[in-house]
N, C-alpha and C positions, 0 to 999 in steps of 0.2 A: 249645666252649670247654674247655681243658684246665686245671683248677685246680692250683695248687701244692700239694704234699703234704709238703715238708719245708722246713727254714730256708733252704737255698741256692736253692730254687726260689722262695720267698716273696721273697727279697732280689732275685732276678732280675726278678720281677713289679713289684716296687716301683720298680726302675730303669726298667722299661718304662713304667710309669704316670707317673713323673716326666718322662720324655722326651715323653710324649704329651700331658700336659695343660699348656696355656700358663699362665705365671705371671709376675706382675710383683711381685717380693718387695717387701713393705713392712716386714716385721718379721724378727727373728732366731728361729730354731728349733733345737732343740725347746723347747717350753715345759715347765716342770717337771711331774714326776709324783711327788706327795708323799704319804706315808703320813702319816695325822694320828692323833692320840691318841684322837679320839672313836670310839666304837663298836668298839672293838678286841676280839679274841676274849676278852679278860678280862672284857668287859662282856657276853658272851653272844652276840655277833653277829659278822658276818664283818669282816675287816680292811678298813678303808676307806681308799682311795687317792683322791686328787683330782688330776685333770689340770687344771693351772692355766693355762687359756687366758685368764684374767683378767690374766695377766701376759704377754701376747703382745708387749708392748713397742712398740706403734705405736697412735695414735689413743685412748689411754686403755684400751688392751686390749679383749679379747673375741673370741670366735671368729668373728664376722662378718668379721673382717679375712681370714680363710682364703678365704671365697668371694670376697670383693672383689679379692683378688690375682688370681684368675682371670678375673673380669669385667672388671678394669681391663686386663689383657693383651688381651683380646678387643676391648675398646672402643677402645683405641689402635691395634690392628691394623686396625680398621675406619674409623680416621680420625675418631672421635668428638671433640666439643669441649665436650660438656655431658653430665654424669650426672644423671639424673632418677629419683627414687624417692620413697617416701613410706610413712606409717604414722601413729602417734600422736605427740604432741610429745615424749614421752620416749624415743622409739625409739632403741635402741643402733645398729641397722642405719643410720638415716639419719645419725646423728652420725658413724659410721665412714665412711660414703660420702662425706660432706662433707670429712672428713680426706684420704681417698684422692684425691678431686678436686683439693683444694688441693695436695697433694704432687705430683701429675702435671701441674698447671698447667691444669686444666680447670675450667670452670663447673659449678656443682651448683644444682639445684632440688629443694626438698623439698615434697611435696604432703602436707598433714595433713588428716585428718578433723576435723569440727567446727568450732569458731571459735577464734579466738586466745585464749591462755590469759591469766589476769590477771597472772601472774608469768612472768618470763623466767629460769628456773632449770633445773638438771640438764643433760640431754642438749640440751634447746631452747637453753639459754644458749650452750652450745659450738657447736652448729650455726649459729646466727645470727652468732655471733663470727666464725667461718670465712668469712662473707660469702655463704653459701648463700641464693638466692632462696626465699622461702617463698610457699605457696599454701594456702588454707584452704578446704575444700569446703563449709562451712557446714551440713554434714549428719553426724550422729553415727554413721551406718552406716559401718563400717570399710571395707566394699566400695566405699564412694564414692571412696576413694583410687585404686583401680584404674583407674577411668574417667578421672579426674583426671590420672593419669601419661600415659595414652595421649593425652588431649586436649592436654596441655602439650607432648607430643613432636611432635604433628601441627602445632601452632602454630609450634614452633621450626622444624621442616622447612619450613614455609612462608615463614619469614623467612631461609631460606638456611643456618641451623645445621645441625649433625649430631649430634643427641641420641641417647644411649644410654640407654634406658629399663630400669629395673631393677624387678621386681616387689616387692610388700611383703616385707620381711624377707629379701630376695635369694633368695626361693625359686625358683630357676630352674636350668636344666640347668647352666650354668656355675658357679653358686654351690655346687651339689651336688658338683662335681668338687674344689672347695676342701676339702670335708670328707672326701672319699675319701683325699686326700693326708694328712689328719690320722690317718686309721687307720694308714696307712703309717708316720708318724712314731711313733706310740703303739706299734705292733708292735715296733719296733726298740727303743724303751725297755723294753718288758716282757721282750723277750729279754735285754737286758743285765742285768735283775734277775731273771732266772729266774722271772718272774711270769706266771702263767696266770690272768686274770681270769675269774671265774664269771658276771659281769654288768657290763654298762656301763649307768649310769644318767644319763638327761639330761632336760633341759626340752624340751618340744615346743611351738612356736609356730606359724610358717608351715610347718615340716616339712623345710626344706632341710637342716638339720643331721642329722636323724635319717636322712633319705634317703642322705646320703653316707656315714654310718656303716653304714648296712644294706648299701650297695652295696660299701664298702670291705672289710668283713668277708667278703663273698661273694667277691669277687675274689681275696683272700688265703686263702681257705678256712679261715676261722678260726671256732672254736666259741665264739663271744663272744655270748651272748644280749643284745640291746639292749632296755631297759626305759625307755619314755618315759613322762613325766608331762605330760598336756596342761595349758597355762597359757592357752590362747586359744580353743580350739574344742571341739566335741563330738569325743570320741575316734574315733568312726566315720568322721567327716569328715577328721580328721587322718590316719588309717591310709590312706584312699583317696588323699589327697594325696601321703603319703610314698611309697606304692607307685608312684604315677604319676611322680614326680620321679625316683626310683631307676632306673625302666625307661627314662625319657628319657636320663638320663646313661649308662647301660649302652650303650644303643644307639649313642649318640655315640662312645663307646669301641670300639665294634664288637662287642658282647657282647649275648647274649640271655638275659637272667636270668629274665625272666617272673615277677617279683613280684606277689604278690596280697595281699589283706587278711590271709590267713592267716600271712603272713611277718613281720607287724608287730605289735608289742605297744605299745599306748599305753593307759595308765591314766587315768581321769577322776577328778573329785571334789575337786580341789585349785585350781580356778580362783578360788574365793572369790566376792566380789561382782562380779567381771568382769575381763576382760583389762586389765592395767595398773593395776588397783586392788589395794592391798596387802590381805592377808588376815591374820586372827589366827594361823592355824597356820603361815603363812609367816613372819610376824614372829617367832614362837617359835622355829622352826628356824634363822632368821637368828642370833638371840641365842644359841642353844644352841651352833651351830658356832663363832661369833665367840669366846665365852667359854671353850670347851674347846680350841679348836685355833688361834685367832688368824687365821681366814680369814673375810673379809667376803663374804656372798652379797648379791644385790640382791632387792628386792621383787616384781619383775615376772616373773622367770623362774627363777632358781636357788634363791631362797628357798622358792617353791611347789614346785618339784621335789624340794627336800630334805625339805619337809613330806610329800610323797609317799612318799619313800624310808622315812623314819622310821615312817610308818603302816605301810608294807609290812613293815618290820622287825618291828614289834610284832605283826603279824598272822601272821608266820612265812613270809612269802613269799620270804625270803633264807635260810631256815634251811640249805639245802643248799648255801650259798655260803662258800668260804673267803676269797675276795677280791673286793671290789666296787670298781669305778672310778666315781667321780662326775665328769662332765664340768662344770667350772666355766667356763661360757661368758661370764663377764664381766657388765657391766651396772651397776657400781657407781655412776656418775653419777647413775642414777635414785634411788639411796639417799638422794641429798642435795636431791631435789626436794621442794617443799612444807615444812610445819612438822614433820613427823615424828611426829605424834600417833599413827599407827597402830603404832609401835614400843611405845607404853605403857611408857616408861621414865621414872624419876624419879631426878634426881641425888642421889648420896649426898654431901650436903654435911656436911663435917667441922668 
């Protein structure tokens, strides 16, 4: 594999990737890349930029749309009539999948771990409103969703349907390719701004987004360190998952990258009480960014990742950086689930 070494070669590589990767566009691009007032050099830290995939413009936003565009193209090429996926009831990915299915005229089934919730709110409200069928595993083990997806797909095949199963979080080869295209997009934005990011910071859940960014930066030969903050699983497990997914996607593209655990940086310590459960440090990070920059994060992914970044900033982990880009992967509907006690806010009644 011959890696590009200058702007012209990178643009040629981007064009080749865009031709190679199937995509059924659901949104308009590029999403904004904004510098925010918080944590500017005057505050003693690097300039903070936010890649606003929360403003992606389809299905209430979120970077899950990028992977779904590739998966939807693959699904329709295979003649699928039903998308099946799963996660927790407040899953951004499941909500986005239900929107994609509705847009394409396909059926959708969502498999959730555990039992039906007492309230129909947040992402779960949107998913059910879109007409997706729902199935609950009655098991609080998140891995129970994986078996449920396969069982539901087999059941549909037996009845003559053509299901397209999508793993939890969209963490699969096709989903990774959508995030490779996100790297291509942001490279062109940075080139226009003469911006050389010293670190890319993102939340790590199922690993597909991080894998796409790892592979995309490799294919464009960019010196962009990617720092992930786990919001879902042990960092060691996440690292292996990311390397595996990146290698699978690279092989599909015809490249042998040979990613290993040493190529992946994922930090732990910010999951809080558990996946999908708001944390005090995440809530503090959400309030800080919203009040300083007018940008709303979510309590499941980006709030916890921002808490990790702020902690790293205080510990000097980003002292050598001039510019940091934080990937805002969306997820705001989860902010409006429940009664919001986790925010610990008190109205200022005048």
